[in-house]
mmCIF entry with sequence, helices, sheets and N, C-alpha, C, O atoms, coordinates in Angstrom:
data_MODEL
# 
_entry.id   MODEL 
# 
_entity.id                         1 
_entity.type                       polymer 
_entity.pdbx_number_of_molecules   1 
# 
_entity_poly.entity_id                      1 
_entity_poly.type                           'polypeptide(L)' 
_entity_poly.nstd_linkage                   no 
_entity_poly.nstd_monomer                   no 
_entity_poly.pdbx_seq_one_letter_code       MNPQTLSPESCLRLQDRYTYPWKTEKSWAGSCRQVVVRYTDGTTYRANFNFVK 
_entity_poly.pdbx_seq_one_letter_code_can   MNPQTLSPESCLRLQDRYTYPWKTEKSWAGSCRQVVVRYTDGTTYRANFNFVK 
_entity_poly.pdbx_strand_id                 A 
# 
loop_
_entity_poly_seq.entity_id 
_entity_poly_seq.num 
_entity_poly_seq.mon_id 
_entity_poly_seq.hetero 
1 1  MET n 
1 2  ASN n 
1 3  PRO n 
1 4  GLN n 
1 5  THR n 
1 6  LEU n 
1 7  SER n 
1 8  PRO n 
1 9  GLU n 
1 10 SER n 
1 11 CYS n 
1 12 LEU n 
1 13 ARG n 
1 14 LEU n 
1 15 GLN n 
1 16 ASP n 
1 17 ARG n 
1 18 TYR n 
1 19 THR n 
1 20 TYR n 
1 21 PRO n 
1 22 TRP n 
1 23 LYS n 
1 24 THR n 
1 25 GLU n 
1 26 LYS n 
1 27 SER n 
1 28 TRP n 
1 29 ALA n 
1 30 GLY n 
1 31 SER n 
1 32 CYS n 
1 33 ARG n 
1 34 GLN n 
1 35 VAL n 
1 36 VAL n 
1 37 VAL n 
1 38 ARG n 
1 39 TYR n 
1 40 THR n 
1 41 ASP n 
1 42 GLY n 
1 43 THR n 
1 44 THR n 
1 45 TYR n 
1 46 ARG n 
1 47 ALA n 
1 48 ASN n 
1 49 PHE n 
1 50 ASN n 
1 51 PHE n 
1 52 VAL n 
1 53 LYS n 
# 
_struct_asym.id          A 
_struct_asym.entity_id   1 
# 
loop_
_struct_conf.conf_type_id 
_struct_conf.id 
_struct_conf.pdbx_PDB_helix_id 
_struct_conf.beg_label_comp_id 
_struct_conf.beg_label_asym_id 
_struct_conf.beg_label_seq_id 
_struct_conf.pdbx_beg_PDB_ins_code 
_struct_conf.end_label_comp_id 
_struct_conf.end_label_asym_id 
_struct_conf.end_label_seq_id 
_struct_conf.pdbx_end_PDB_ins_code 
_struct_conf.beg_auth_comp_id 
_struct_conf.beg_auth_asym_id 
_struct_conf.beg_auth_seq_id 
_struct_conf.end_auth_comp_id 
_struct_conf.end_auth_asym_id 
_struct_conf.end_auth_seq_id 
_struct_conf.pdbx_PDB_helix_class 
_struct_conf.details 
_struct_conf.pdbx_PDB_helix_length 
HELX_P HELX_P1 AA1 PRO A 8  ? SER A 10 ? PRO A 8  SER A 10 5 ? 3 
HELX_P HELX_P2 AA2 LYS A 26 ? TRP A 28 ? LYS A 26 TRP A 28 5 ? 3 
# 
_struct_conf_type.id          HELX_P 
_struct_conf_type.criteria    ? 
_struct_conf_type.reference   ? 
# 
loop_
_struct_sheet.id 
_struct_sheet.type 
_struct_sheet.number_strands 
_struct_sheet.details 
AA1 ? 2 ? 
AA2 ? 2 ? 
# 
loop_
_struct_sheet_order.sheet_id 
_struct_sheet_order.range_id_1 
_struct_sheet_order.range_id_2 
_struct_sheet_order.offset 
_struct_sheet_order.sense 
AA1 1 2 ? anti-parallel 
AA2 1 2 ? anti-parallel 
# 
loop_
_struct_sheet_range.sheet_id 
_struct_sheet_range.id 
_struct_sheet_range.beg_label_comp_id 
_struct_sheet_range.beg_label_asym_id 
_struct_sheet_range.beg_label_seq_id 
_struct_sheet_range.pdbx_beg_PDB_ins_code 
_struct_sheet_range.end_label_comp_id 
_struct_sheet_range.end_label_asym_id 
_struct_sheet_range.end_label_seq_id 
_struct_sheet_range.pdbx_end_PDB_ins_code 
_struct_sheet_range.beg_auth_comp_id 
_struct_sheet_range.beg_auth_asym_id 
_struct_sheet_range.beg_auth_seq_id 
_struct_sheet_range.end_auth_comp_id 
_struct_sheet_range.end_auth_asym_id 
_struct_sheet_range.end_auth_seq_id 
AA1 1 LEU A 12 ? LEU A 14 ? LEU A 12 LEU A 14 
AA1 2 ARG A 17 ? THR A 19 ? ARG A 17 THR A 19 
AA2 1 SER A 31 ? ARG A 38 ? SER A 31 ARG A 38 
AA2 2 THR A 44 ? PHE A 51 ? THR A 44 PHE A 51 
# 
loop_
_atom_site.group_PDB 
_atom_site.id 
_atom_site.type_symbol 
_atom_site.label_atom_id 
_atom_site.label_alt_id 
_atom_site.label_comp_id 
_atom_site.label_asym_id 
_atom_site.label_entity_id 
_atom_site.label_seq_id 
_atom_site.pdbx_PDB_ins_code 
_atom_site.Cartn_x 
_atom_site.Cartn_y 
_atom_site.Cartn_z 
_atom_site.occupancy 
_atom_site.B_iso_or_equiv 
_atom_site.pdbx_formal_charge 
_atom_site.auth_seq_id 
_atom_site.auth_comp_id 
_atom_site.auth_asym_id 
_atom_site.auth_atom_id 
_atom_site.pdbx_PDB_model_num 
ATOM 1   N N  . MET A 1 1  ? -5.736 130.798 -12.707 1.00 0.00 ? 1  MET A N  1 
ATOM 2   C CA . MET A 1 1  ? -5.987 130.187 -14.039 1.00 0.00 ? 1  MET A CA 1 
ATOM 3   C C  . MET A 1 1  ? -6.839 128.962 -13.890 1.00 0.00 ? 1  MET A C  1 
ATOM 4   O O  . MET A 1 1  ? -6.551 128.130 -13.029 1.00 0.00 ? 1  MET A O  1 
ATOM 5   N N  . ASN A 1 2  ? -7.821 128.813 -14.640 1.00 0.00 ? 2  ASN A N  1 
ATOM 6   C CA . ASN A 1 2  ? -8.659 127.599 -14.586 1.00 0.00 ? 2  ASN A CA 1 
ATOM 7   C C  . ASN A 1 2  ? -8.012 126.454 -15.447 1.00 0.00 ? 2  ASN A C  1 
ATOM 8   O O  . ASN A 1 2  ? -7.389 126.674 -16.485 1.00 0.00 ? 2  ASN A O  1 
ATOM 9   N N  . PRO A 1 3  ? -8.218 125.249 -14.925 1.00 0.00 ? 3  PRO A N  1 
ATOM 10  C CA . PRO A 1 3  ? -7.694 124.152 -15.830 1.00 0.00 ? 3  PRO A CA 1 
ATOM 11  C C  . PRO A 1 3  ? -8.400 124.181 -17.181 1.00 0.00 ? 3  PRO A C  1 
ATOM 12  O O  . PRO A 1 3  ? -9.606 124.404 -17.285 1.00 0.00 ? 3  PRO A O  1 
ATOM 13  N N  . GLN A 1 4  ? -7.587 123.944 -18.210 1.00 0.00 ? 4  GLN A N  1 
ATOM 14  C CA . GLN A 1 4  ? -8.070 123.870 -19.558 1.00 0.00 ? 4  GLN A CA 1 
ATOM 15  C C  . GLN A 1 4  ? -7.567 122.715 -20.308 1.00 0.00 ? 4  GLN A C  1 
ATOM 16  O O  . GLN A 1 4  ? -6.516 122.159 -19.991 1.00 0.00 ? 4  GLN A O  1 
ATOM 17  N N  . THR A 1 5  ? -8.315 122.332 -21.324 1.00 0.00 ? 5  THR A N  1 
ATOM 18  C CA . THR A 1 5  ? -7.921 121.304 -22.206 1.00 0.00 ? 5  THR A CA 1 
ATOM 19  C C  . THR A 1 5  ? -7.383 121.936 -23.489 1.00 0.00 ? 5  THR A C  1 
ATOM 20  O O  . THR A 1 5  ? -8.102 122.633 -24.205 1.00 0.00 ? 5  THR A O  1 
ATOM 21  N N  . LEU A 1 6  ? -6.073 121.672 -23.769 1.00 0.00 ? 6  LEU A N  1 
ATOM 22  C CA . LEU A 1 6  ? -5.528 122.283 -24.987 1.00 0.00 ? 6  LEU A CA 1 
ATOM 23  C C  . LEU A 1 6  ? -5.767 121.360 -26.152 1.00 0.00 ? 6  LEU A C  1 
ATOM 24  O O  . LEU A 1 6  ? -5.561 120.150 -26.061 1.00 0.00 ? 6  LEU A O  1 
ATOM 25  N N  . SER A 1 7  ? -6.190 121.924 -27.215 1.00 0.00 ? 7  SER A N  1 
ATOM 26  C CA . SER A 1 7  ? -6.423 121.195 -28.408 1.00 0.00 ? 7  SER A CA 1 
ATOM 27  C C  . SER A 1 7  ? -5.386 121.697 -29.492 1.00 0.00 ? 7  SER A C  1 
ATOM 28  O O  . SER A 1 7  ? -4.874 122.813 -29.409 1.00 0.00 ? 7  SER A O  1 
ATOM 29  N N  . PRO A 1 8  ? -5.127 120.873 -30.442 1.00 0.00 ? 8  PRO A N  1 
ATOM 30  C CA . PRO A 1 8  ? -4.229 121.294 -31.532 1.00 0.00 ? 8  PRO A CA 1 
ATOM 31  C C  . PRO A 1 8  ? -4.591 122.630 -32.101 1.00 0.00 ? 8  PRO A C  1 
ATOM 32  O O  . PRO A 1 8  ? -3.710 123.397 -32.487 1.00 0.00 ? 8  PRO A O  1 
ATOM 33  N N  . GLU A 1 9  ? -5.950 122.950 -32.170 1.00 0.00 ? 9  GLU A N  1 
ATOM 34  C CA . GLU A 1 9  ? -6.385 124.090 -32.798 1.00 0.00 ? 9  GLU A CA 1 
ATOM 35  C C  . GLU A 1 9  ? -6.030 125.389 -31.939 1.00 0.00 ? 9  GLU A C  1 
ATOM 36  O O  . GLU A 1 9  ? -6.007 126.505 -32.458 1.00 0.00 ? 9  GLU A O  1 
ATOM 37  N N  . SER A 1 10 ? -5.766 125.176 -30.648 1.00 0.00 ? 10 SER A N  1 
ATOM 38  C CA . SER A 1 10 ? -5.465 126.353 -29.799 1.00 0.00 ? 10 SER A CA 1 
ATOM 39  C C  . SER A 1 10 ? -4.002 126.585 -29.643 1.00 0.00 ? 10 SER A C  1 
ATOM 40  O O  . SER A 1 10 ? -3.591 127.497 -28.926 1.00 0.00 ? 10 SER A O  1 
ATOM 41  N N  . CYS A 1 11 ? -3.190 125.775 -30.303 1.00 0.00 ? 11 CYS A N  1 
ATOM 42  C CA . CYS A 1 11 ? -1.737 125.828 -30.211 1.00 0.00 ? 11 CYS A CA 1 
ATOM 43  C C  . CYS A 1 11 ? -1.145 126.100 -31.622 1.00 0.00 ? 11 CYS A C  1 
ATOM 44  O O  . CYS A 1 11 ? -1.779 125.814 -32.638 1.00 0.00 ? 11 CYS A O  1 
ATOM 45  N N  . LEU A 1 12 ? 0.016  126.627 -31.649 1.00 0.00 ? 12 LEU A N  1 
ATOM 46  C CA . LEU A 1 12 ? 0.728  126.876 -32.836 1.00 0.00 ? 12 LEU A CA 1 
ATOM 47  C C  . LEU A 1 12 ? 1.970  125.978 -32.853 1.00 0.00 ? 12 LEU A C  1 
ATOM 48  O O  . LEU A 1 12 ? 2.813  126.093 -31.963 1.00 0.00 ? 12 LEU A O  1 
ATOM 49  N N  . ARG A 1 13 ? 2.102  125.091 -33.839 1.00 0.00 ? 13 ARG A N  1 
ATOM 50  C CA . ARG A 1 13 ? 3.202  124.150 -33.879 1.00 0.00 ? 13 ARG A CA 1 
ATOM 51  C C  . ARG A 1 13 ? 4.218  124.629 -34.864 1.00 0.00 ? 13 ARG A C  1 
ATOM 52  O O  . ARG A 1 13 ? 3.909  124.876 -36.029 1.00 0.00 ? 13 ARG A O  1 
ATOM 53  N N  . LEU A 1 14 ? 5.476  124.765 -34.381 1.00 0.00 ? 14 LEU A N  1 
ATOM 54  C CA . LEU A 1 14 ? 6.612  125.116 -35.120 1.00 0.00 ? 14 LEU A CA 1 
ATOM 55  C C  . LEU A 1 14 ? 7.768  124.224 -34.895 1.00 0.00 ? 14 LEU A C  1 
ATOM 56  O O  . LEU A 1 14 ? 8.333  124.274 -33.802 1.00 0.00 ? 14 LEU A O  1 
ATOM 57  N N  . GLN A 1 15 ? 8.182  123.411 -35.813 1.00 0.00 ? 15 GLN A N  1 
ATOM 58  C CA . GLN A 1 15 ? 9.317  122.554 -35.701 1.00 0.00 ? 15 GLN A CA 1 
ATOM 59  C C  . GLN A 1 15 ? 9.379  121.744 -34.406 1.00 0.00 ? 15 GLN A C  1 
ATOM 60  O O  . GLN A 1 15 ? 10.326 121.847 -33.625 1.00 0.00 ? 15 GLN A O  1 
ATOM 61  N N  . ASP A 1 16 ? 8.294  120.905 -34.199 1.00 0.00 ? 16 ASP A N  1 
ATOM 62  C CA . ASP A 1 16 ? 8.200  120.105 -32.985 1.00 0.00 ? 16 ASP A CA 1 
ATOM 63  C C  . ASP A 1 16 ? 8.043  120.800 -31.738 1.00 0.00 ? 16 ASP A C  1 
ATOM 64  O O  . ASP A 1 16 ? 8.260  120.184 -30.694 1.00 0.00 ? 16 ASP A O  1 
ATOM 65  N N  . ARG A 1 17 ? 7.668  122.085 -31.712 1.00 0.00 ? 17 ARG A N  1 
ATOM 66  C CA . ARG A 1 17 ? 7.404  122.885 -30.576 1.00 0.00 ? 17 ARG A CA 1 
ATOM 67  C C  . ARG A 1 17 ? 5.967  123.433 -30.712 1.00 0.00 ? 17 ARG A C  1 
ATOM 68  O O  . ARG A 1 17 ? 5.479  123.768 -31.791 1.00 0.00 ? 17 ARG A O  1 
ATOM 69  N N  . TYR A 1 18 ? 5.320  123.495 -29.496 1.00 0.00 ? 18 TYR A N  1 
ATOM 70  C CA . TYR A 1 18 ? 3.969  124.010 -29.563 1.00 0.00 ? 18 TYR A CA 1 
ATOM 71  C C  . TYR A 1 18 ? 3.948  125.317 -28.755 1.00 0.00 ? 18 TYR A C  1 
ATOM 72  O O  . TYR A 1 18 ? 4.549  125.390 -27.683 1.00 0.00 ? 18 TYR A O  1 
ATOM 73  N N  . THR A 1 19 ? 3.271  126.327 -29.258 1.00 0.00 ? 19 THR A N  1 
ATOM 74  C CA . THR A 1 19 ? 3.196  127.694 -28.567 1.00 0.00 ? 19 THR A CA 1 
ATOM 75  C C  . THR A 1 19 ? 1.743  127.883 -28.304 1.00 0.00 ? 19 THR A C  1 
ATOM 76  O O  . THR A 1 19 ? 0.896  127.766 -29.190 1.00 0.00 ? 19 THR A O  1 
ATOM 77  N N  . TYR A 1 20 ? 1.464  128.190 -27.012 1.00 0.00 ? 20 TYR A N  1 
ATOM 78  C CA . TYR A 1 20 ? 0.062  128.441 -26.627 1.00 0.00 ? 20 TYR A CA 1 
ATOM 79  C C  . TYR A 1 20 ? 0.017  129.942 -26.218 1.00 0.00 ? 20 TYR A C  1 
ATOM 80  O O  . TYR A 1 20 ? 0.729  130.367 -25.308 1.00 0.00 ? 20 TYR A O  1 
ATOM 81  N N  . PRO A 1 21 ? -0.809 130.703 -26.892 1.00 0.00 ? 21 PRO A N  1 
ATOM 82  C CA . PRO A 1 21 ? -0.975 132.129 -26.549 1.00 0.00 ? 21 PRO A CA 1 
ATOM 83  C C  . PRO A 1 21 ? -1.711 132.258 -25.198 1.00 0.00 ? 21 PRO A C  1 
ATOM 84  O O  . PRO A 1 21 ? -2.837 131.790 -25.030 1.00 0.00 ? 21 PRO A O  1 
ATOM 85  N N  . TRP A 1 22 ? -1.052 132.884 -24.289 1.00 0.00 ? 22 TRP A N  1 
ATOM 86  C CA . TRP A 1 22 ? -1.557 132.892 -22.866 1.00 0.00 ? 22 TRP A CA 1 
ATOM 87  C C  . TRP A 1 22 ? -1.416 134.289 -22.301 1.00 0.00 ? 22 TRP A C  1 
ATOM 88  O O  . TRP A 1 22 ? -0.317 134.834 -22.191 1.00 0.00 ? 22 TRP A O  1 
ATOM 89  N N  . LYS A 1 23 ? -2.521 134.835 -21.958 1.00 0.00 ? 23 LYS A N  1 
ATOM 90  C CA . LYS A 1 23 ? -2.504 136.212 -21.300 1.00 0.00 ? 23 LYS A CA 1 
ATOM 91  C C  . LYS A 1 23 ? -2.522 135.988 -19.776 1.00 0.00 ? 23 LYS A C  1 
ATOM 92  O O  . LYS A 1 23 ? -3.279 135.145 -19.295 1.00 0.00 ? 23 LYS A O  1 
ATOM 93  N N  . THR A 1 24 ? -1.729 136.705 -19.036 1.00 0.00 ? 24 THR A N  1 
ATOM 94  C CA . THR A 1 24 ? -1.788 136.610 -17.589 1.00 0.00 ? 24 THR A CA 1 
ATOM 95  C C  . THR A 1 24 ? -2.513 137.742 -17.029 1.00 0.00 ? 24 THR A C  1 
ATOM 96  O O  . THR A 1 24 ? -2.723 138.759 -17.689 1.00 0.00 ? 24 THR A O  1 
ATOM 97  N N  . GLU A 1 25 ? -2.936 137.577 -15.718 1.00 0.00 ? 25 GLU A N  1 
ATOM 98  C CA . GLU A 1 25 ? -3.624 138.564 -15.013 1.00 0.00 ? 25 GLU A CA 1 
ATOM 99  C C  . GLU A 1 25 ? -2.647 139.519 -14.374 1.00 0.00 ? 25 GLU A C  1 
ATOM 100 O O  . GLU A 1 25 ? -1.604 139.070 -13.899 1.00 0.00 ? 25 GLU A O  1 
ATOM 101 N N  . LYS A 1 26 ? -2.930 140.862 -14.331 1.00 0.00 ? 26 LYS A N  1 
ATOM 102 C CA . LYS A 1 26 ? -1.983 141.738 -13.730 1.00 0.00 ? 26 LYS A CA 1 
ATOM 103 C C  . LYS A 1 26 ? -1.952 141.472 -12.186 1.00 0.00 ? 26 LYS A C  1 
ATOM 104 O O  . LYS A 1 26 ? -0.949 141.793 -11.548 1.00 0.00 ? 26 LYS A O  1 
ATOM 105 N N  . SER A 1 27 ? -2.995 140.912 -11.593 1.00 0.00 ? 27 SER A N  1 
ATOM 106 C CA . SER A 1 27 ? -3.034 140.573 -10.213 1.00 0.00 ? 27 SER A CA 1 
ATOM 107 C C  . SER A 1 27 ? -2.031 139.444 -9.862  1.00 0.00 ? 27 SER A C  1 
ATOM 108 O O  . SER A 1 27 ? -1.824 139.162 -8.682  1.00 0.00 ? 27 SER A O  1 
ATOM 109 N N  . TRP A 1 28 ? -1.436 138.826 -10.826 1.00 0.00 ? 28 TRP A N  1 
ATOM 110 C CA . TRP A 1 28 ? -0.506 137.708 -10.566 1.00 0.00 ? 28 TRP A CA 1 
ATOM 111 C C  . TRP A 1 28 ? 0.870  138.255 -10.215 1.00 0.00 ? 28 TRP A C  1 
ATOM 112 O O  . TRP A 1 28 ? 1.729  137.492 -9.771  1.00 0.00 ? 28 TRP A O  1 
ATOM 113 N N  . ALA A 1 29 ? 1.111  139.567 -10.400 1.00 0.00 ? 29 ALA A N  1 
ATOM 114 C CA . ALA A 1 29 ? 2.423  140.120 -10.058 1.00 0.00 ? 29 ALA A CA 1 
ATOM 115 C C  . ALA A 1 29 ? 2.773  139.777 -8.632  1.00 0.00 ? 29 ALA A C  1 
ATOM 116 O O  . ALA A 1 29 ? 1.977  139.950 -7.709  1.00 0.00 ? 29 ALA A O  1 
ATOM 117 N N  . GLY A 1 30 ? 3.986  139.287 -8.480  1.00 0.00 ? 30 GLY A N  1 
ATOM 118 C CA . GLY A 1 30 ? 4.536  138.930 -7.141  1.00 0.00 ? 30 GLY A CA 1 
ATOM 119 C C  . GLY A 1 30 ? 4.156  137.555 -6.767  1.00 0.00 ? 30 GLY A C  1 
ATOM 120 O O  . GLY A 1 30 ? 4.380  137.173 -5.618  1.00 0.00 ? 30 GLY A O  1 
ATOM 121 N N  . SER A 1 31 ? 3.570  136.733 -7.679  1.00 0.00 ? 31 SER A N  1 
ATOM 122 C CA . SER A 1 31 ? 3.168  135.384 -7.304  1.00 0.00 ? 31 SER A CA 1 
ATOM 123 C C  . SER A 1 31 ? 3.855  134.327 -8.183  1.00 0.00 ? 31 SER A C  1 
ATOM 124 O O  . SER A 1 31 ? 4.457  134.650 -9.207  1.00 0.00 ? 31 SER A O  1 
ATOM 125 N N  . CYS A 1 32 ? 3.750  133.069 -7.763  1.00 0.00 ? 32 CYS A N  1 
ATOM 126 C CA . CYS A 1 32 ? 4.231  132.005 -8.567  1.00 0.00 ? 32 CYS A CA 1 
ATOM 127 C C  . CYS A 1 32 ? 3.093  131.107 -9.051  1.00 0.00 ? 32 CYS A C  1 
ATOM 128 O O  . CYS A 1 32 ? 2.115  130.924 -8.327  1.00 0.00 ? 32 CYS A O  1 
ATOM 129 N N  . ARG A 1 33 ? 3.191  130.561 -10.216 1.00 0.00 ? 33 ARG A N  1 
ATOM 130 C CA . ARG A 1 33 ? 2.070  129.824 -10.808 1.00 0.00 ? 33 ARG A CA 1 
ATOM 131 C C  . ARG A 1 33 ? 2.736  128.497 -11.501 1.00 0.00 ? 33 ARG A C  1 
ATOM 132 O O  . ARG A 1 33 ? 3.893  128.503 -11.922 1.00 0.00 ? 33 ARG A O  1 
ATOM 133 N N  . GLN A 1 34 ? 1.969  127.490 -11.563 1.00 0.00 ? 34 GLN A N  1 
ATOM 134 C CA . GLN A 1 34 ? 2.405  126.328 -12.224 1.00 0.00 ? 34 GLN A CA 1 
ATOM 135 C C  . GLN A 1 34 ? 1.504  125.821 -13.342 1.00 0.00 ? 34 GLN A C  1 
ATOM 136 O O  . GLN A 1 34 ? 0.289  125.724 -13.175 1.00 0.00 ? 34 GLN A O  1 
ATOM 137 N N  . VAL A 1 35 ? 2.102  125.500 -14.475 1.00 0.00 ? 35 VAL A N  1 
ATOM 138 C CA . VAL A 1 35 ? 1.282  124.989 -15.612 1.00 0.00 ? 35 VAL A CA 1 
ATOM 139 C C  . VAL A 1 35 ? 1.596  123.448 -15.645 1.00 0.00 ? 35 VAL A C  1 
ATOM 140 O O  . VAL A 1 35 ? 2.754  123.030 -15.625 1.00 0.00 ? 35 VAL A O  1 
ATOM 141 N N  . VAL A 1 36 ? 0.542  122.669 -15.693 1.00 0.00 ? 36 VAL A N  1 
ATOM 142 C CA . VAL A 1 36 ? 0.647  121.237 -15.795 1.00 0.00 ? 36 VAL A CA 1 
ATOM 143 C C  . VAL A 1 36 ? 0.125  120.819 -17.153 1.00 0.00 ? 36 VAL A C  1 
ATOM 144 O O  . VAL A 1 36 ? -1.023 121.141 -17.462 1.00 0.00 ? 36 VAL A O  1 
ATOM 145 N N  . VAL A 1 37 ? 0.876  120.131 -17.979 1.00 0.00 ? 37 VAL A N  1 
ATOM 146 C CA . VAL A 1 37 ? 0.480  119.515 -19.206 1.00 0.00 ? 37 VAL A CA 1 
ATOM 147 C C  . VAL A 1 37 ? 0.427  118.032 -19.071 1.00 0.00 ? 37 VAL A C  1 
ATOM 148 O O  . VAL A 1 37 ? 1.438  117.393 -18.778 1.00 0.00 ? 37 VAL A O  1 
ATOM 149 N N  . ARG A 1 38 ? -0.752 117.461 -19.282 1.00 0.00 ? 38 ARG A N  1 
ATOM 150 C CA . ARG A 1 38 ? -0.916 116.028 -19.204 1.00 0.00 ? 38 ARG A CA 1 
ATOM 151 C C  . ARG A 1 38 ? -1.314 115.534 -20.676 1.00 0.00 ? 38 ARG A C  1 
ATOM 152 O O  . ARG A 1 38 ? -2.303 115.981 -21.257 1.00 0.00 ? 38 ARG A O  1 
ATOM 153 N N  . TYR A 1 39 ? -0.518 114.639 -21.189 1.00 0.00 ? 39 TYR A N  1 
ATOM 154 C CA . TYR A 1 39 ? -0.803 113.992 -22.461 1.00 0.00 ? 39 TYR A CA 1 
ATOM 155 C C  . TYR A 1 39 ? -1.694 112.844 -22.309 1.00 0.00 ? 39 TYR A C  1 
ATOM 156 O O  . TYR A 1 39 ? -1.810 112.296 -21.213 1.00 0.00 ? 39 TYR A O  1 
ATOM 157 N N  . THR A 1 40 ? -2.380 112.414 -23.424 1.00 0.00 ? 40 THR A N  1 
ATOM 158 C CA . THR A 1 40 ? -3.247 111.328 -23.379 1.00 0.00 ? 40 THR A CA 1 
ATOM 159 C C  . THR A 1 40 ? -2.553 110.004 -23.040 1.00 0.00 ? 40 THR A C  1 
ATOM 160 O O  . THR A 1 40 ? -3.204 109.067 -22.578 1.00 0.00 ? 40 THR A O  1 
ATOM 161 N N  . ASP A 1 41 ? -1.253 109.923 -23.264 1.00 0.00 ? 41 ASP A N  1 
ATOM 162 C CA . ASP A 1 41 ? -0.567 108.732 -22.911 1.00 0.00 ? 41 ASP A CA 1 
ATOM 163 C C  . ASP A 1 41 ? -0.125 108.652 -21.418 1.00 0.00 ? 41 ASP A C  1 
ATOM 164 O O  . ASP A 1 41 ? 0.563  107.719 -21.002 1.00 0.00 ? 41 ASP A O  1 
ATOM 165 N N  . GLY A 1 42 ? -0.563 109.697 -20.622 1.00 0.00 ? 42 GLY A N  1 
ATOM 166 C CA . GLY A 1 42 ? -0.346 109.716 -19.193 1.00 0.00 ? 42 GLY A CA 1 
ATOM 167 C C  . GLY A 1 42 ? 0.943  110.473 -18.821 1.00 0.00 ? 42 GLY A C  1 
ATOM 168 O O  . GLY A 1 42 ? 1.219  110.623 -17.630 1.00 0.00 ? 42 GLY A O  1 
ATOM 169 N N  . THR A 1 43 ? 1.742  110.955 -19.787 1.00 0.00 ? 43 THR A N  1 
ATOM 170 C CA . THR A 1 43 ? 2.871  111.686 -19.484 1.00 0.00 ? 43 THR A CA 1 
ATOM 171 C C  . THR A 1 43 ? 2.491  113.096 -18.897 1.00 0.00 ? 43 THR A C  1 
ATOM 172 O O  . THR A 1 43 ? 1.538  113.709 -19.378 1.00 0.00 ? 43 THR A O  1 
ATOM 173 N N  . THR A 1 44 ? 3.186  113.582 -17.925 1.00 0.00 ? 44 THR A N  1 
ATOM 174 C CA . THR A 1 44 ? 2.907  114.876 -17.319 1.00 0.00 ? 44 THR A CA 1 
ATOM 175 C C  . THR A 1 44 ? 4.173  115.650 -17.315 1.00 0.00 ? 44 THR A C  1 
ATOM 176 O O  . THR A 1 44 ? 5.246  115.128 -17.013 1.00 0.00 ? 44 THR A O  1 
ATOM 177 N N  . TYR A 1 45 ? 4.039  116.954 -17.666 1.00 0.00 ? 45 TYR A N  1 
ATOM 178 C CA . TYR A 1 45 ? 5.130  117.933 -17.595 1.00 0.00 ? 45 TYR A CA 1 
ATOM 179 C C  . TYR A 1 45 ? 4.641  119.130 -16.805 1.00 0.00 ? 45 TYR A C  1 
ATOM 180 O O  . TYR A 1 45 ? 3.479  119.527 -16.894 1.00 0.00 ? 45 TYR A O  1 
ATOM 181 N N  . ARG A 1 46 ? 5.546  119.690 -16.039 1.00 0.00 ? 46 ARG A N  1 
ATOM 182 C CA . ARG A 1 46 ? 5.151  120.915 -15.226 1.00 0.00 ? 46 ARG A CA 1 
ATOM 183 C C  . ARG A 1 46 ? 6.083  122.038 -15.527 1.00 0.00 ? 46 ARG A C  1 
ATOM 184 O O  . ARG A 1 46 ? 7.262  121.775 -15.764 1.00 0.00 ? 46 ARG A O  1 
ATOM 185 N N  . ALA A 1 47 ? 5.652  123.271 -15.537 1.00 0.00 ? 47 ALA A N  1 
ATOM 186 C CA . ALA A 1 47 ? 6.450  124.404 -15.703 1.00 0.00 ? 47 ALA A CA 1 
ATOM 187 C C  . ALA A 1 47 ? 6.125  125.427 -14.663 1.00 0.00 ? 47 ALA A C  1 
ATOM 188 O O  . ALA A 1 47 ? 4.955  125.793 -14.558 1.00 0.00 ? 47 ALA A O  1 
ATOM 189 N N  . ASN A 1 48 ? 7.035  125.915 -13.898 1.00 0.00 ? 48 ASN A N  1 
ATOM 190 C CA . ASN A 1 48 ? 6.823  126.881 -12.825 1.00 0.00 ? 48 ASN A CA 1 
ATOM 191 C C  . ASN A 1 48 ? 7.203  128.303 -13.340 1.00 0.00 ? 48 ASN A C  1 
ATOM 192 O O  . ASN A 1 48 ? 8.186  128.481 -14.059 1.00 0.00 ? 48 ASN A O  1 
ATOM 193 N N  . PHE A 1 49 ? 6.406  129.267 -12.951 1.00 0.00 ? 49 PHE A N  1 
ATOM 194 C CA . PHE A 1 49 ? 6.562  130.666 -13.433 1.00 0.00 ? 49 PHE A CA 1 
ATOM 195 C C  . PHE A 1 49 ? 6.541  131.634 -12.155 1.00 0.00 ? 49 PHE A C  1 
ATOM 196 O O  . PHE A 1 49 ? 5.716  131.499 -11.251 1.00 0.00 ? 49 PHE A O  1 
ATOM 197 N N  . ASN A 1 50 ? 7.458  132.550 -12.171 1.00 0.00 ? 50 ASN A N  1 
ATOM 198 C CA . ASN A 1 50 ? 7.433  133.610 -11.069 1.00 0.00 ? 50 ASN A CA 1 
ATOM 199 C C  . ASN A 1 50 ? 7.142  134.901 -11.771 1.00 0.00 ? 50 ASN A C  1 
ATOM 200 O O  . ASN A 1 50 ? 7.935  135.349 -12.598 1.00 0.00 ? 50 ASN A O  1 
ATOM 201 N N  . PHE A 1 51 ? 5.975  135.536 -11.449 1.00 0.00 ? 51 PHE A N  1 
ATOM 202 C CA . PHE A 1 51 ? 5.616  136.744 -12.059 1.00 0.00 ? 51 PHE A CA 1 
ATOM 203 C C  . PHE A 1 51 ? 6.035  137.899 -11.146 1.00 0.00 ? 51 PHE A C  1 
ATOM 204 O O  . PHE A 1 51 ? 5.608  138.021 -9.998  1.00 0.00 ? 51 PHE A O  1 
ATOM 205 N N  . VAL A 1 52 ? 6.930  138.770 -11.751 1.00 0.00 ? 52 VAL A N  1 
ATOM 206 C CA . VAL A 1 52 ? 7.527  139.848 -10.941 1.00 0.00 ? 52 VAL A CA 1 
ATOM 207 C C  . VAL A 1 52 ? 6.789  141.194 -11.154 1.00 0.00 ? 52 VAL A C  1 
ATOM 208 O O  . VAL A 1 52 ? 6.706  142.005 -10.232 1.00 0.00 ? 52 VAL A O  1 
ATOM 209 N N  . LYS A 1 53 ? 6.268  141.418 -12.348 1.00 0.00 ? 53 LYS A N  1 
ATOM 210 C CA . LYS A 1 53 ? 5.559  142.697 -12.637 1.00 0.00 ? 53 LYS A CA 1 
ATOM 211 C C  . LYS A 1 53 ? 4.174  142.461 -13.190 1.00 0.00 ? 53 LYS A C  1 
ATOM 212 O O  . LYS A 1 53 ? 3.455  143.417 -13.482 1.00 0.00 ? 53 LYS A O  1 
# 
């Protein structure tokens, strides 16, 4: 996955939660990936994913 800048227009906000529609590559099966979200205030959050199929 290439680094992307998320804008409010690319996310769906529901009750203080944001949903980003994300399609994964079939070639990712059996691999681990990490999503890093950096806010303009400098806060960083990371989410790790393990793709099994």
